[in-house]
C-alpha positions as CSV (number, residue, x, y, z in Angstrom):
1,M,0.0,0.0,0.0
2,L,1.3,3.4,-1.0
3,L,1.4,6.0,1.8
4,Q,3.4,8.7,0.0
5,F,5.5,9.2,-3.1
6,T,8.1,12.0,-3.6
7,V,9.7,12.8,-6.9
8,E,12.2,15.5,-7.9
9,N,14.0,16.3,-11.2
10,V,12.1,13.7,-13.1
11,L,10.2,14.5,-16.4
12,S,8.2,17.7,-15.7
13,F,8.6,17.5,-11.9
14,R,11.5,20.0,-11.5
15,D,11.0,20.6,-7.8
16,E,10.3,18.2,-5.0
17,T,6.7,17.1,-5.4
18,V,4.8,14.9,-3.0
19,L,1.8,12.7,-3.6
20,S,0.4,11.7,-0.2
21,L,-2.4,9.1,0.2
22,L,-2.8,9.8,3.9
23,A,-6.4,11.0,4.5
24,V,-6.6,14.7,5.3
25,P,-7.8,15.4,8.9
26,G,-11.2,17.0,9.0
27,V,-12.4,15.6,5.6
28,E,-15.3,13.3,5.8
29,H,-15.0,9.9,4.3
30,A,-17.7,7.4,3.4
31,P,-17.2,3.7,4.2
32,G,-15.0,2.2,1.5
33,Q,-13.1,5.4,0.6
34,V,-10.3,4.8,3.1
35,I,-8.3,1.9,4.6
36,E,-7.6,2.0,8.3
37,V,-3.9,1.2,8.8
38,P,-2.7,0.4,12.4
39,G,-0.5,3.1,13.8
40,I,-1.0,5.3,10.8
41,G,-4.7,6.0,10.4
42,P,-6.9,6.3,7.4
43,V,-5.3,5.9,4.0
44,L,-7.0,6.8,0.7
45,R,-8.1,4.0,-1.6
46,V,-8.4,6.2,-4.7
47,V,-6.6,9.3,-6.0
48,A,-7.9,10.9,-9.2
49,L,-5.6,13.3,-11.1
50,Y,-7.0,16.1,-13.2
51,G,-5.3,18.7,-15.2
52,A,-4.9,20.2,-18.7
53,N,-3.2,18.3,-21.5
54,A,0.6,18.4,-21.0
55,S,0.2,19.5,-17.3
56,G,2.2,16.5,-16.1
57,K,-0.5,14.0,-15.1
58,S,0.9,11.2,-17.2
59,N,4.4,12.1,-16.1
60,L,3.5,11.2,-12.6
61,V,2.3,7.8,-13.7
62,K,5.5,7.5,-15.8
63,A,7.6,8.5,-12.8
64,L,6.0,5.8,-10.5
65,Q,6.5,3.1,-13.1
66,M,10.0,4.3,-14.0
67,A,11.0,3.8,-10.4
68,A,9.3,0.4,-10.3
69,A,11.0,-0.7,-13.5
70,L,14.4,0.3,-12.1
71,V,13.7,-1.8,-9.0
72,L,12.3,-4.9,-10.8
73,V,14.2,-5.0,-14.1
74,G,17.3,-3.0,-13.2
75,T,20.0,-1.8,-15.6
76,L,22.2,-3.9,-17.8
77,P,25.9,-3.8,-17.2
78,G,27.5,-0.7,-18.7
79,R,24.2,0.7,-19.9
80,P,22.8,4.1,-18.8
81,I,20.1,4.2,-16.2
82,R,16.7,4.8,-17.7
83,V,15.9,8.0,-16.0
84,S,14.5,11.2,-17.5
85,P,15.5,14.4,-15.6
86,F,13.8,17.8,-16.1
87,K,14.8,19.3,-19.4
88,L,13.7,22.9,-19.1
89,A,16.3,24.2,-16.6
90,P,20.0,24.7,-17.1
91,D,22.2,21.8,-15.9
92,A,19.2,19.9,-14.5
93,W,20.4,16.9,-16.4
94,R,23.6,17.0,-14.3
95,Q,21.7,16.7,-11.1
96,P,20.3,13.4,-9.7
97,S,16.7,12.4,-10.1
98,R,15.2,11.5,-6.8
99,F,12.4,9.0,-6.0
100,E,11.1,8.2,-2.5
101,F,8.3,5.9,-1.3
102,E,6.5,5.5,2.0
103,I,5.0,2.0,1.9
104,W,2.9,-0.2,4.2
105,A,3.7,-3.8,3.5
106,D,3.6,-7.0,5.6
107,G,2.6,-5.0,8.7
108,F,5.5,-2.6,8.5
109,R,6.1,0.9,7.3
110,W,8.9,1.0,4.8
111,S,10.8,4.1,3.6
112,Y,12.7,3.5,0.4
113,G,14.3,5.9,-2.0
114,F,17.2,6.5,-4.3
115,A,18.8,9.3,-6.3
116,C,20.6,8.7,-9.6
117,T,21.9,10.1,-12.8
118,A,22.0,8.3,-16.1
119,A,25.6,7.3,-15.1
120,R,25.2,5.9,-11.6
121,V,23.1,5.5,-8.5
122,E,24.3,8.4,-6.2
123,A,22.4,7.2,-3.0
124,E,19.9,4.6,-2.0
125,W,18.3,3.9,1.4
126,L,15.7,1.7,3.1
127,Y,14.3,2.0,6.6
128,R,11.6,-0.1,8.3
129,D,9.4,0.9,11.1
130,A,7.9,-1.8,13.3
131,G,6.2,0.6,15.6
132,D,9.3,1.5,17.5
133,G,10.6,4.2,15.0
134,E,12.6,3.9,11.8
135,N,15.5,1.4,11.7
136,N,18.0,1.2,9.0
137,V,17.8,-1.8,6.6
138,F,20.5,-0.6,4.3
139,L,22.2,2.6,3.3
140,R,24.0,2.9,0.1
141,S,26.4,5.7,-1.0
142,T,28.7,6.1,-4.0
143,G,32.2,7.5,-3.5
144,D,34.7,8.6,-6.1
145,G,34.9,6.6,-9.3
146,D,32.8,3.4,-9.4
147,D,33.1,2.6,-5.7
148,V,29.8,1.3,-4.2
149,S,29.3,1.2,-0.4
150,V,26.3,-0.5,1.1
151,E,26.0,-0.4,4.9
152,I,23.7,-3.2,6.2
153,G,21.7,-2.1,9.2
154,D,20.1,-3.9,12.1
155,A,16.4,-3.5,11.3
156,L,15.9,-7.1,10.1
157,R,18.0,-8.7,12.9
158,F,20.0,-11.0,10.7
159,D,21.9,-14.0,11.9
160,V,25.5,-14.2,10.9
161,D,24.9,-16.3,7.7
162,R,22.2,-14.0,6.4
163,R,24.2,-10.9,7.1
164,Q,27.1,-12.4,5.1
165,F,24.8,-13.2,2.2
166,W,23.5,-9.6,2.2
167,K,27.1,-8.4,2.1
168,F,27.8,-10.7,-0.8
169,V,24.8,-9.2,-2.7
170,A,26.1,-5.7,-1.8
171,E,29.5,-6.4,-3.2
172,G,28.0,-7.6,-6.4
173,T,26.0,-4.4,-6.9
174,R,27.2,-2.3,-9.9
175,P,27.3,1.5,-9.8
176,E,24.4,1.7,-12.4
177,Q,22.3,-0.9,-10.5
178,L,20.0,-0.4,-7.5
179,F,20.9,-2.5,-4.6
180,L,17.1,-3.4,-4.3
181,A,17.2,-4.5,-8.0
182,E,20.2,-6.7,-7.2
183,A,18.4,-8.1,-4.2
184,S,15.3,-8.8,-6.3
185,Q,17.4,-10.7,-8.9
186,R,19.1,-12.7,-6.2
187,N,15.8,-13.6,-4.4
188,V,16.6,-11.9,-1.1
189,K,13.6,-13.3,0.8
190,E,13.5,-10.6,3.5
191,L,12.5,-8.0,0.9
192,A,9.8,-10.0,-0.8
193,P,6.9,-7.9,0.7
194,L,8.5,-4.7,-0.5
195,L,9.2,-6.1,-4.0
196,R,5.6,-7.3,-4.2
197,F,4.4,-3.7,-3.9
198,F,6.5,-2.7,-6.9
199,W,5.2,-5.5,-9.0
200,G,1.7,-4.1,-8.5
201,L,2.9,-0.6,-9.1
202,W,4.4,-1.6,-12.4
203,G,0.9,-1.8,-13.7
204,F,1.4,-1.4,-17.4
205,V,2.6,-5.0,-17.7
206,L,-0.9,-6.1,-16.6
207,T,-2.8,-4.6,-19.5
208,A,-2.2,-7.3,-22.1
209,P,-4.6,-10.2,-22.7
210,N,-1.9,-12.8,-22.1
211,V,-1.7,-11.8,-18.4
212,F,-5.1,-13.3,-17.5
213,A,-5.3,-15.9,-20.2
214,K,-4.1,-18.7,-18.0
215,R,-6.3,-17.9,-15.1
216,D,-9.9,-19.0,-15.3
217,D,-10.9,-16.7,-12.4
218,V,-9.4,-13.7,-14.1
219,T,-10.9,-14.6,-17.5
220,S,-14.4,-15.0,-15.8
221,F,-13.8,-11.6,-14.1
222,A,-13.1,-10.0,-17.4
223,A,-16.2,-11.5,-18.9
224,E,-18.3,-10.3,-16.0
225,L,-17.0,-6.7,-16.5
226,L,-18.0,-6.9,-20.2
227,R,-21.5,-8.3,-19.5
228,G,-22.0,-5.5,-16.9
229,A,-21.0,-2.9,-19.4
230,G,-23.8,-3.9,-21.8
231,A,-21.3,-4.7,-24.6
232,G,-23.3,-7.7,-25.8
233,V,-20.5,-10.0,-24.8
234,A,-21.6,-13.2,-23.1
235,G,-18.1,-14.7,-22.5
236,L,-14.5,-14.9,-23.5
237,E,-12.5,-17.7,-25.2
238,V,-8.8,-17.7,-24.9
239,V,-6.7,-19.5,-27.5
240,L,-3.1,-20.1,-26.2
241,P,-0.2,-20.1,-28.7
242,R,1.4,-23.0,-26.8
243,N,0.8,-25.2,-23.8
244,E,2.1,-23.4,-20.7
245,A,2.0,-24.4,-17.1
246,E,3.0,-21.3,-15.1
247,D,1.7,-20.9,-11.6
248,L,-0.1,-17.5,-11.7
249,D,-1.1,-17.1,-8.1
250,S,0.6,-13.7,-7.5
251,V,1.1,-10.2,-8.9
252,E,4.7,-11.2,-9.7
253,S,3.9,-14.3,-11.7
254,L,1.1,-12.5,-13.6
255,A,3.6,-9.7,-14.6
256,G,6.4,-12.2,-15.2
257,L,4.3,-14.2,-17.6
258,H,3.8,-11.1,-19.7
259,A,7.5,-10.3,-19.7
260,R,8.5,-13.8,-20.8
261,R,6.3,-14.0,-23.8
262,T,7.2,-12.4,-27.1
263,E,5.0,-10.4,-29.4
264,N,4.5,-13.5,-31.6
265,A,3.5,-15.7,-28.7
266,K,0.5,-13.8,-27.3
267,P,-2.7,-15.6,-26.7
268,K,-5.7,-14.8,-28.8
269,I,-9.0,-13.7,-27.3
270,R,-12.3,-14.3,-29.0
271,F,-15.5,-12.7,-27.8
272,L,-18.7,-14.9,-27.5
273,H,-21.6,-12.6,-28.3
274,E,-25.2,-12.8,-27.1
275,T,-27.5,-13.9,-29.9
276,R,-31.2,-14.2,-30.5
277,G,-32.6,-17.0,-32.7
278,V,-29.2,-18.4,-33.5
279,T,-28.3,-21.8,-32.1
280,E,-24.6,-21.8,-32.8
281,D,-22.1,-19.7,-30.9
282,V,-21.0,-16.5,-32.5
283,F,-17.5,-15.3,-31.8
284,F,-15.9,-11.9,-32.7
285,E,-12.2,-11.5,-33.0
286,E,-10.5,-8.8,-31.0
287,E,-10.0,-6.5,-33.9
288,E,-13.8,-6.7,-34.6
289,E,-14.7,-5.3,-31.2
290,S,-15.1,-1.6,-30.3
291,D,-12.3,0.4,-28.7
292,G,-14.4,0.5,-25.5
293,T,-14.7,-3.3,-25.3
294,R,-11.0,-3.7,-25.9
295,R,-10.2,-1.1,-23.2
296,L,-12.2,-3.1,-20.7
297,V,-10.2,-6.2,-21.6
298,E,-7.1,-4.2,-20.9
299,L,-8.4,-2.9,-17.6
300,A,-9.8,-6.3,-16.4
301,P,-6.5,-7.7,-14.9
302,N,-5.9,-4.5,-13.1
303,W,-9.4,-4.4,-11.7
304,F,-9.1,-8.0,-10.6
305,L,-5.9,-7.2,-8.6
306,L,-7.6,-4.1,-7.2
307,E,-10.6,-6.0,-5.8
308,K,-8.8,-9.2,-4.8
309,T,-5.4,-8.1,-3.6
310,D,-3.6,-5.3,-1.8
311,A,-1.9,-4.1,-4.9
312,T,-1.5,-0.4,-5.7
313,I,-2.4,0.0,-9.3
314,V,-1.7,3.1,-11.5
315,I,-3.7,3.7,-14.6
316,D,-3.2,6.6,-17.1
317,E,-6.4,7.9,-18.7
318,L,-8.8,5.6,-17.0
319,D,-11.7,6.9,-19.1
320,R,-10.0,6.4,-22.4
321,S,-12.7,5.0,-24.9
322,L,-15.1,4.5,-22.0
323,H,-18.5,6.1,-21.5
324,S,-18.7,8.4,-18.5
325,L,-21.3,6.3,-16.8
326,L,-19.1,3.2,-17.2
327,S,-16.0,4.9,-15.7
328,R,-18.1,5.9,-12.7
329,N,-19.5,2.4,-12.4
330,L,-16.0,0.9,-12.3
331,L,-15.1,3.3,-9.5
332,E,-18.3,2.6,-7.6
333,R,-17.7,-1.1,-8.0
334,F,-14.2,-0.9,-6.6
335,L,-15.2,1.4,-3.6
336,A,-17.9,-1.1,-2.8
337,S,-15.4,-4.0,-2.5
338,D,-14.0,-5.1,0.8
339,S,-11.5,-2.4,1.8
340,A,-9.7,-4.7,4.2
341,S,-8.6,-7.1,1.4
342,S,-8.4,-4.8,-1.7
343,G,-5.9,-2.4,-3.1
344,Q,-5.5,1.2,-4.1
345,L,-6.1,3.0,-7.4
346,I,-4.3,6.1,-8.7
347,F,-5.5,7.3,-12.1
348,T,-5.5,10.2,-14.4
349,T,-8.6,11.4,-16.2
350,H,-10.4,14.2,-18.0
351,D,-13.8,12.8,-17.1
352,T,-15.4,15.6,-15.1
353,N,-18.4,13.4,-14.4
354,L,-16.3,11.8,-11.6
355,L,-15.9,15.2,-9.8
356,D,-18.6,14.3,-7.4
357,L,-18.2,14.5,-3.6
358,E,-20.7,11.7,-3.3
359,L,-18.3,9.5,-5.2
360,L,-14.8,10.7,-4.1
361,P,-13.9,12.8,-1.0
362,Q,-12.1,16.1,-1.4
363,D,-8.6,14.7,-0.6
364,S,-9.0,12.0,-3.3
365,I,-9.3,14.7,-6.0
366,R,-6.0,16.2,-7.1
367,F,-5.0,18.7,-9.7
368,V,-1.8,18.9,-11.7
369,E,-0.6,22.2,-13.1
370,K,2.5,23.6,-14.8
371,D,4.1,26.9,-13.9
372,L,5.7,29.3,-16.4
373,G,9.0,27.5,-16.2
374,G,7.4,24.2,-17.3
375,G,7.5,22.6,-13.8
376,S,4.5,20.5,-12.7
377,S,3.0,20.7,-9.2
378,I,0.2,18.7,-7.5
379,Y,-2.4,20.0,-5.1
380,S,-5.6,18.7,-3.6
381,L,-9.2,19.9,-3.6
382,A,-9.0,19.6,0.2
383,E,-6.7,22.6,0.2
384,F,-9.6,24.9,-0.9
385,K,-11.6,26.6,1.8
386,A,-15.1,25.2,2.6
387,E,-16.6,28.6,1.8
388,Q,-15.3,28.3,-1.8
389,L,-17.0,24.9,-2.2
390,E,-20.2,26.1,-0.6
391,Q,-20.4,29.0,-3.0
392,L,-20.5,26.5,-5.8
393,G,-23.2,24.5,-4.0
394,N,-20.6,21.6,-4.0
395,K,-21.0,21.5,-7.8
396,I,-17.3,20.6,-8.2
397,E,-17.6,19.7,-11.9
398,S,-18.9,23.1,-13.0
399,G,-16.4,24.9,-10.7
400,Y,-13.5,23.0,-12.3
401,L,-14.6,23.8,-15.8
402,L,-14.9,27.4,-14.9
403,G,-11.3,27.3,-13.7
404,R,-12.0,27.8,-10.0
405,F,-9.5,25.1,-9.0
406,G,-6.9,25.5,-11.8
407,G,-5.7,22.5,-13.7
408,T,-7.6,23.6,-16.9
409,P,-6.2,24.5,-20.3
410,F,-5.6,28.2,-21.2
411,L,-7.7,28.5,-24.3
412,R,-6.3,31.2,-26.6
413,N,-9.4,31.4,-28.8
414,P,-11.8,33.7,-27.0
415,R,-14.8,32.2,-28.7
416,I,-13.9,28.7,-27.5
417,A,-13.3,30.0,-24.0
418,A,-16.7,31.7,-23.9
419,T,-18.4,28.5,-25.1
420,T,-16.7,26.5,-22.4
421,K,-17.8,28.8,-19.6
422,K,-21.3,28.9,-21.0
423,N,-21.6,25.1,-21.0
424,A,-20.1,24.9,-17.5
425,S,-22.6,27.4,-16.1
């Protein structure tokens, strides 16, 4: 579960930018909108990111997944680290890009972060809090040249053999490789809960049909979503390219299956359609289906993980190719699921139909905006005074379209701007 994400000098995020999922004190939350975490308090289950085109919404998603990829895939020997610093400031490319996560996993609060350039990891740290304050798991620094120093802390209370193994992993960590990535590749079991979080966060690997093709329960879940959407689909048939026997009982194995398959080895999905007066089954190929139906197929594995596991899933443009009522129905469905055994959703959208305080609390609604220097910032609807919302009669959608909260495009054509304001009113 994600508690907080901090990013700096990455893509359009020039300055330190914080995305917190801790519920704001004083904001009312309906059942299902938050998760109660022992020792921490209520944590948001959903964050919706609004903003103009090119404001930086998608860059936040990319930053989260960039960090997850560096942890899970790592960097090949001698290759540059796949990081994208801010480009619109002098010498920003020379400065490290920084990522930091506050995570709740396996009953502990973890603080993990790293700073790196394309050439090397400059710093990396991991702390764990078991309720008695933060304790160091490891602390990595880079000296002159290619020297890598990883100090193993006492947070995990190793025995002699395990500490020696960790030191062995540390000695094998290259300057361009994260220690956590090295630990992942060497199956360091003590870090499995933390790595599981990053597998869920690396959500784009879960959008291909071959992820759920081998799981009957995920396939049935996808078919249920399609039936509920009124797409005329009665079921799904998955045709596998070859016989495989992977065990797909976790987020890691679902994503790993996707990574192992090549483009030519993807399974094929056929859509069984509802018919009247026809006795034989009628199947449509994927390319014969609408963009909305295909989008639901892409979303289905993510939604399965959201409702069935504690994964944190990030989705760019949730509403792409979906009707507004369908996007809302998906959110209502997730928020109605058992909060104690489900995950978190962070998504970007332009669908103003979701700007409804009966659906999402104020602190779940965020806006992303760029300053004159091209740097993105994030702020919450909860930062606005209650009087401002009362003046709008809590009609958040119309207030947003009128520009009351920012995060809207600056329309240079006065006729277009006038029409937009008229429609909003």
